[in-house]
A tleap script that builds the chain and sets N, CA, C and O, in Angstrom:
source leaprc.protein.ff14SB
mol = sequence {
  NMET ASN MET LEU MET PHE LEU ILE PRO VAL
  ALA LEU PHE LEU GLY GLY LEU GLY LEU PHE
  ALA PHE MET TRP SER LEU LYS SER GLY GLN
  TYR ASP ASP MET ASP GLY SER ALA TRP ARG
  ALA LEU ASP ASP GLY ASP ASP ARG PRO CGLY
}
set mol.1.N position { -8.536 18.822 14.537 }
set mol.1.CA position { -7.253 17.768 15.087 }
set mol.1.C position { -7.984 16.333 14.629 }
set mol.1.O position { -7.233 15.494 14.131 }
set mol.2.N position { -9.123 16.066 14.740 }
set mol.2.CA position { -9.924 15.065 14.669 }
set mol.2.C position { -9.504 14.686 12.818 }
set mol.2.O position { -9.232 13.562 12.394 }
set mol.3.N position { -9.554 15.810 12.087 }
set mol.3.CA position { -9.207 15.323 10.671 }
set mol.3.C position { -7.776 14.799 10.290 }
set mol.3.O position { -7.503 14.062 9.342 }
set mol.4.N position { -6.696 15.466 11.462 }
set mol.4.CA position { -5.440 15.248 10.860 }
set mol.4.C position { -5.350 13.613 11.362 }
set mol.4.O position { -4.338 13.010 11.006 }
set mol.5.N position { -6.533 12.746 12.309 }
set mol.5.CA position { -6.000 11.537 12.749 }
set mol.5.C position { -6.733 10.907 11.342 }
set mol.5.O position { -6.495 9.709 11.193 }
set mol.6.N position { -7.504 11.464 10.387 }
set mol.6.CA position { -7.758 10.599 9.027 }
set mol.6.C position { -6.673 10.800 8.272 }
set mol.6.O position { -6.415 9.838 7.547 }
set mol.7.N position { -5.786 11.912 8.166 }
set mol.7.CA position { -5.565 12.680 7.131 }
set mol.7.C position { -4.061 12.022 6.517 }
set mol.7.O position { -3.608 11.728 5.410 }
set mol.8.N position { -3.491 11.981 8.279 }
set mol.8.CA position { -2.131 11.611 8.250 }
set mol.8.C position { -2.208 9.749 7.938 }
set mol.8.O position { -1.391 9.477 7.058 }
set mol.9.N position { -2.662 8.993 8.236 }
set mol.9.CA position { -2.451 7.866 7.995 }
set mol.9.C position { -2.923 7.736 6.210 }
set mol.9.O position { -2.353 6.752 5.739 }
set mol.10.N position { -3.534 8.247 5.464 }
set mol.10.CA position { -4.392 8.438 4.208 }
set mol.10.C position { -2.682 8.945 3.352 }
set mol.10.O position { -2.322 8.341 2.341 }
set mol.11.N position { -1.942 9.929 3.875 }
set mol.11.CA position { -1.209 10.309 3.260 }
set mol.11.C position { 0.209 9.461 3.502 }
set mol.11.O position { 1.147 9.486 2.706 }
set mol.12.N position { 0.194 8.892 4.445 }
set mol.12.CA position { 1.736 7.927 4.209 }
set mol.12.C position { 1.023 6.583 3.835 }
set mol.12.O position { 1.849 5.670 3.828 }
set mol.13.N position { -0.214 6.174 3.530 }
set mol.13.CA position { -0.518 5.281 2.642 }
set mol.13.C position { -0.439 5.581 1.167 }
set mol.13.O position { -0.037 4.749 0.354 }
set mol.14.N position { -0.796 6.679 0.878 }
set mol.14.CA position { -0.171 6.956 -0.665 }
set mol.14.C position { 0.747 7.092 -0.929 }
set mol.14.O position { 0.942 6.662 -2.066 }
set mol.15.N position { 2.002 7.714 -0.259 }
set mol.15.CA position { 3.057 7.619 -0.032 }
set mol.15.C position { 3.914 6.525 -0.463 }
set mol.15.O position { 4.753 6.654 -1.354 }
set mol.16.N position { 3.645 5.184 0.331 }
set mol.16.CA position { 3.816 3.862 0.281 }
set mol.16.C position { 3.845 3.494 -0.981 }
set mol.16.O position { 4.766 3.068 -1.678 }
set mol.17.N position { 2.154 3.814 -1.312 }
set mol.17.CA position { 2.032 3.268 -2.807 }
set mol.17.C position { 2.858 3.612 -3.674 }
set mol.17.O position { 3.426 2.963 -4.551 }
set mol.18.N position { 2.912 4.984 -3.302 }
set mol.18.CA position { 3.744 5.619 -4.472 }
set mol.18.C position { 5.203 4.899 -4.847 }
set mol.18.O position { 5.667 4.496 -5.913 }
set mol.19.N position { 5.781 4.926 -3.297 }
set mol.19.CA position { 7.201 4.346 -3.481 }
set mol.19.C position { 7.092 2.968 -3.663 }
set mol.19.O position { 8.225 2.491 -3.722 }
set mol.20.N position { 6.191 2.088 -3.782 }
set mol.20.CA position { 5.920 0.673 -4.021 }
set mol.20.C position { 5.860 0.620 -5.427 }
set mol.20.O position { 6.301 -0.394 -5.969 }
set mol.21.N position { 5.179 1.949 -6.436 }
set mol.21.CA position { 5.054 2.187 -7.683 }
set mol.21.C position { 6.427 2.322 -8.402 }
set mol.21.O position { 6.656 1.993 -9.566 }
set mol.22.N position { 7.155 2.771 -7.660 }
set mol.22.CA position { 8.320 3.563 -8.146 }
set mol.22.C position { 9.412 2.198 -8.040 }
set mol.22.O position { 10.072 1.949 -9.049 }
set mol.23.N position { 9.547 1.532 -7.103 }
set mol.23.CA position { 9.992 0.831 -7.026 }
set mol.23.C position { 9.778 -1.074 -7.932 }
set mol.23.O position { 10.542 -1.975 -8.280 }
set mol.24.N position { 8.180 -0.799 -7.950 }
set mol.24.CA position { 8.315 -1.845 -8.958 }
set mol.24.C position { 8.939 -1.884 -10.485 }
set mol.24.O position { 9.540 -2.771 -11.091 }
set mol.25.N position { 8.430 -0.165 -10.955 }
set mol.25.CA position { 9.262 0.183 -11.938 }
set mol.25.C position { 10.306 0.128 -12.328 }
set mol.25.O position { 10.515 0.020 -13.537 }
set mol.26.N position { 11.076 0.172 -11.623 }
set mol.26.CA position { 12.705 0.069 -11.995 }
set mol.26.C position { 13.107 -1.629 -11.564 }
set mol.26.O position { 14.287 -1.903 -11.782 }
set mol.27.N position { 12.426 -2.538 -11.101 }
set mol.27.CA position { 12.682 -3.892 -10.878 }
set mol.27.C position { 11.968 -4.482 -12.376 }
set mol.27.O position { 12.443 -5.534 -12.804 }
set mol.28.N position { 11.071 -3.960 -13.010 }
set mol.28.CA position { 10.327 -4.363 -14.186 }
set mol.28.C position { 11.696 -3.955 -15.359 }
set mol.28.O position { 11.502 -4.535 -16.427 }
set mol.29.N position { 12.569 -3.378 -15.359 }
set mol.29.CA position { 12.904 -2.476 -16.216 }
set mol.29.C position { 12.455 -1.689 -16.783 }
set mol.29.O position { 12.935 -1.756 -17.914 }
set mol.30.N position { 11.288 -0.350 -16.671 }
set mol.30.CA position { 11.386 0.772 -17.498 }
set mol.30.C position { 11.851 1.590 -17.449 }
set mol.30.O position { 11.407 2.673 -17.830 }
set mol.31.N position { 13.105 1.353 -16.878 }
set mol.31.CA position { 14.137 2.823 -17.115 }
set mol.31.C position { 15.447 2.482 -17.724 }
set mol.31.O position { 16.513 3.057 -17.503 }
set mol.32.N position { 15.251 1.532 -18.475 }
set mol.32.CA position { 16.799 0.569 -19.013 }
set mol.32.C position { 17.043 1.303 -20.243 }
set mol.32.O position { 18.143 1.744 -20.576 }
set mol.33.N position { 16.071 1.402 -20.835 }
set mol.33.CA position { 16.650 2.222 -22.557 }
set mol.33.C position { 16.058 3.509 -22.920 }
set mol.33.O position { 15.423 3.694 -23.958 }
set mol.34.N position { 16.340 4.576 -21.837 }
set mol.34.CA position { 15.741 6.055 -22.178 }
set mol.34.C position { 15.760 6.268 -23.633 }
set mol.34.O position { 14.802 6.137 -24.394 }
set mol.35.N position { 16.718 6.543 -23.870 }
set mol.35.CA position { 17.333 6.999 -25.423 }
set mol.35.C position { 16.737 6.333 -26.681 }
set mol.35.O position { 16.637 6.943 -27.745 }
set mol.36.N position { 16.264 4.782 -26.475 }
set mol.36.CA position { 15.797 4.135 -27.391 }
set mol.36.C position { 14.516 4.474 -27.300 }
set mol.36.O position { 14.092 4.328 -28.447 }
set mol.37.N position { 13.650 4.837 -26.625 }
set mol.37.CA position { 12.409 5.070 -26.333 }
set mol.37.C position { 12.174 6.274 -26.468 }
set mol.37.O position { 10.989 6.598 -26.547 }
set mol.38.N position { 12.948 7.052 -26.519 }
set mol.38.CA position { 12.677 8.285 -26.883 }
set mol.38.C position { 12.632 9.060 -28.369 }
set mol.38.O position { 11.964 9.977 -28.847 }
set mol.39.N position { 13.732 8.172 -28.846 }
set mol.39.CA position { 13.759 8.216 -30.737 }
set mol.39.C position { 12.696 7.390 -31.407 }
set mol.39.O position { 12.210 7.679 -32.501 }
set mol.40.N position { 12.302 6.145 -30.547 }
set mol.40.CA position { 11.280 5.071 -31.157 }
set mol.40.C position { 9.951 6.139 -31.231 }
set mol.40.O position { 9.271 6.342 -32.237 }
set mol.41.N position { 9.773 6.754 -29.914 }
set mol.41.CA position { 8.287 7.675 -30.459 }
set mol.41.C position { 8.627 8.935 -31.059 }
set mol.41.O position { 7.764 9.813 -31.044 }
set mol.42.N position { 9.767 9.173 -31.595 }
set mol.42.CA position { 9.972 10.356 -32.638 }
set mol.42.C position { 9.617 10.011 -33.848 }
set mol.42.O position { 8.899 10.668 -34.601 }
set mol.43.N position { 10.242 8.706 -34.115 }
set mol.43.CA position { 10.386 8.089 -35.398 }
set mol.43.C position { 8.940 8.224 -35.943 }
set mol.43.O position { 7.879 8.317 -35.327 }
set mol.44.N position { 9.163 8.211 -37.093 }
set mol.44.CA position { 7.688 8.618 -37.867 }
set mol.44.C position { 7.527 7.376 -39.095 }
set mol.44.O position { 6.476 7.075 -39.660 }
set mol.45.N position { 8.990 6.715 -39.339 }
set mol.45.CA position { 8.826 5.556 -40.188 }
set mol.45.C position { 8.950 5.855 -41.629 }
set mol.45.O position { 9.051 4.992 -42.501 }
set mol.46.N position { 8.939 6.934 -41.795 }
set mol.46.CA position { 9.201 6.850 -43.242 }
set mol.46.C position { 10.320 6.579 -44.237 }
set mol.46.O position { 10.287 6.618 -45.467 }
set mol.47.N position { 11.510 6.240 -43.250 }
set mol.47.CA position { 12.731 5.647 -44.322 }
set mol.47.C position { 12.326 4.162 -44.390 }
set mol.47.O position { 13.099 3.469 -45.052 }
set mol.48.N position { 11.548 3.699 -43.984 }
set mol.48.CA position { 11.345 2.220 -44.162 }
set mol.48.C position { 10.832 1.689 -45.175 }
set mol.48.O position { 9.608 1.778 -45.266 }
set mol.49.N position { 11.563 0.992 -46.227 }
set mol.49.CA position { 11.180 0.323 -47.746 }
set mol.49.C position { 9.740 -0.075 -47.765 }
set mol.49.O position { 9.208 -0.616 -46.795 }
set mol.50.N position { 9.215 0.154 -48.700 }
set mol.50.CA position { 7.644 -1.052 -48.673 }
set mol.50.C position { 6.474 -0.308 -48.890 }
set mol.50.O position { 5.380 -0.872 -48.911 }
savepdb mol mol.pdb
quit
């Protein structure tokens, strides 16, 4: 029982921290261009002249 008095606030804090990080990522535009980011990760750049 004493361990629950420690674990419940820790779990609530970590959940709040995760929620804060998710809200920050939404506000900063991390999910604005999902398709463009996916294609840039796969592009090897061979079609560029030079």
